N, C-alpha and C positions, 0 to 999 in steps of 0.2 A: 726482262733485262733492261736496265736503265742507266743513264749517265747522269751524275749529279750536276746541279747547276754551276757549282764552283768550277768543275772541270770543263764544262761546256764553254763558259765565259773565257777561261784560260786558252782553250784551243782556238776560239774565234779571235782573240787578241793576237795570238801568234800568227794566224792566217793573215790578219790585216797588216801586221808588221812585214810579213813576207811580200805582200803586194806593194807596200811602200818602198821597199828596198829593191824592187825590180824582179820579184819572183825567184829569189835565190834560195828557196826552200823546197824540199821534197815533201810531198803530202805525208809520208810516214813520219817525218821528223816532228810533225805537230803533236803526235801522241807521246813523244819521248819527254819525260819530266825528270829532271835530276832529283834524286832523293838522297837523304843523308845515308852515309854508311852506317849500318846498324847491325849489331850482333843479333842474329835471328832468334836466339834464345829469349831476348827481351820482348819479342813480339808475340811469343806464345802465351796462350791463356793459362791462368792458374786457378786454384780453387776459390779465390776471393770473389769471383764473379758468379759462382755457382750457389745453389741453395744449400742449407745446412745438411750435414752428413755426406757431402761430396768432397773428395780430395784427390790430389794427383796420385795415381798409382803407377804411372810410368813417366819419368822425367823426359823432357824433350831429347830425342835421339834421331840421327839420320835413319832413313829406312834401310832395309837389307840391301846389300850391294847390288843384287840382281835387279832391284826396283829403282835404283837411283837413276835419274834422268829419263824415266819412262814417259814423262809428260813434257819433255823438252826443257825442263828447268836446269839451272846451274847449281842450285842448292835446295835442300828440303829438310824439314824436320817434322816429327810427329810426336804427339803426347797423348796420354790417356788419363781420364779421370773416372773414378769409381764411386758408387753410392754404397755407404756402409750401413744404411738403416735396415731395420727388419722388413723383410718382404721385397727389398730392392737390391739384394746382394748381387744379382746377375745383371743389374743395370750399369751401363757405362756410356762414356762419351769419348770421342776421339777428334782431335784437331790435327790436320795436316797443313803445313804451310810451305809454299813453293816460291822461290825467287827466280826471276828471269832477268835477262840482260837489259831489258828496257820495258817501258810501259806497253809499247805496241806488241811486244812478244807475249807479255802476260795477257793482253786483250785477246790476241789470237788463240792462245791456249784455252782461255775461258770459252770463247765462242765456238771453237772447233772441237773441243775435248770435254772440259769439265761440265758445261751446261747440259750435255747429253749423257756422258758416261757415268756420271754420279746418280742418274735417275733412270736407269734402265728398267724395262719391264721384263722380268724373267719369271720362271715357274714358282719361285717362292713368294712373289708379290701377290697377295690376296686382294687388296684394295689398291689400285694404281696410285702413283705419285700425284699429289694434288696440293693446292694451297688451302688449308682449312679456312672455313668461313670466319672463324674467330680471330684469325691471324691479322694483326694490325701493324707489326713492326716493319719498318723500311729503313735501311741504312742511309744516312745522309753523308757518309764518309766514303763508302765504296763507289767505284766507277760502274761496275756491272755486278749484278747479283741475281741469284735464283734460290728460292726456298720452296721446299715441298715435303710432304709426309706420305707414308704408305704403311699399310699393315702387312707384316711379313709372317709367313708360315715358318714356325720354328721346328716343325717335324716332331721327332720323338723327344727333343730336348725340353719342350714345354709348350704352353698355349701360344696362340698368335700374339705378336708384339707390334706396337706402333714404333716406327722410326722416322726421324726427321733429319733433313740435311739442309745446310745453308752454305752456299758457295759464293764467295765475294772476291772480286778483283780490287785491290788497292794499289794503284800505281804499278810497280813492277812485281807485285806479290799477288798470289792467289791463296786464299784461305778456304779450307773445306772442313766444316764441322758436321759430325755425324753423331746422333744421340738417340737413346730410347726416350719414349714419351709415355707418361701415365699420370693420373691424378695424384697418386701417392708419392711418386719419385721425381718427376719432372713435368711441370705443366707448361702450356704454351706461354703464359705470362713469364714464368721463370726462364724459359728458353730465350724469350725476347731480351731479358736482362743480361743473359750470358752474351748474346750478340752485341748488346750495347757495350759490354766490357771489352769485347774484341775491337769494336770500333774505337773506343777511347784509347786503347793501347796503340792502335795503328796511328791515330791522329797525333798522339803524344810523341811517338818516336819518329814518325815519318814527316811530321809537319804538315799534315793534310788538314785543310779547312773543312768546316761543317756547314758553311752557309750556302 
C-alpha cells in the first residue's frame, strides 16, 4: 500500500500552512481533499479499456439493498463485463466503486476493510493471494492500492481458475476490480491496461494529478 508523491506533497503543504496560522487544523483535516461533484456512472469502467471480445454485460447499478452501505460508503455502483470469445464464455470481470464522505473515510475503509477482506484465504483458494513476478503496473493516480492473484477451486463447475483483484483508493472513492486471468482471455499485460483505463477515468473526472 503506497501514497503517491502528489498527495504526499499536498498533505505536507497543508501541514505547513496549519503551523503558520497557529495550529488551527486537526490532523484528520489534512486528508480531506475537495473533489468535484461527479455522477458515479462516469467513473465506471467500460469495454473500451478491455481486450477485444470483452463488453459490458451489466450496466452500472447500485448493489442489492441489503448490501448497500455494508462498507460504510454513502453511495456505490457495480458493473460487469463478459468475454464473448470461444473458450472464454465463462470469463468475466466486475468493478465495484464506493464513495465516502471524505478522503480520510475512504482511506480508513481501505486500510481496515478492503485491503484484507478482498484477499481472504478460504477453502476454495488453492494457491494463496500473491503478486505475480511478472506484474509491473503501479498506479500513479491512486492514494493506496493493493493487487494480488490466486488460483481458485471451481469444484464441479470446472477446472481451477486464476483470479486477480485490484483495489485502489482515489480521494474519497475506492475501486475494486475482480477478474479472471488466462493467456487466452485476459493476460497480465491486458489487465494492466484495464487498470490504466480506470486511472485515466479517475484522473479526468476527479482532477487528480499523476506526477
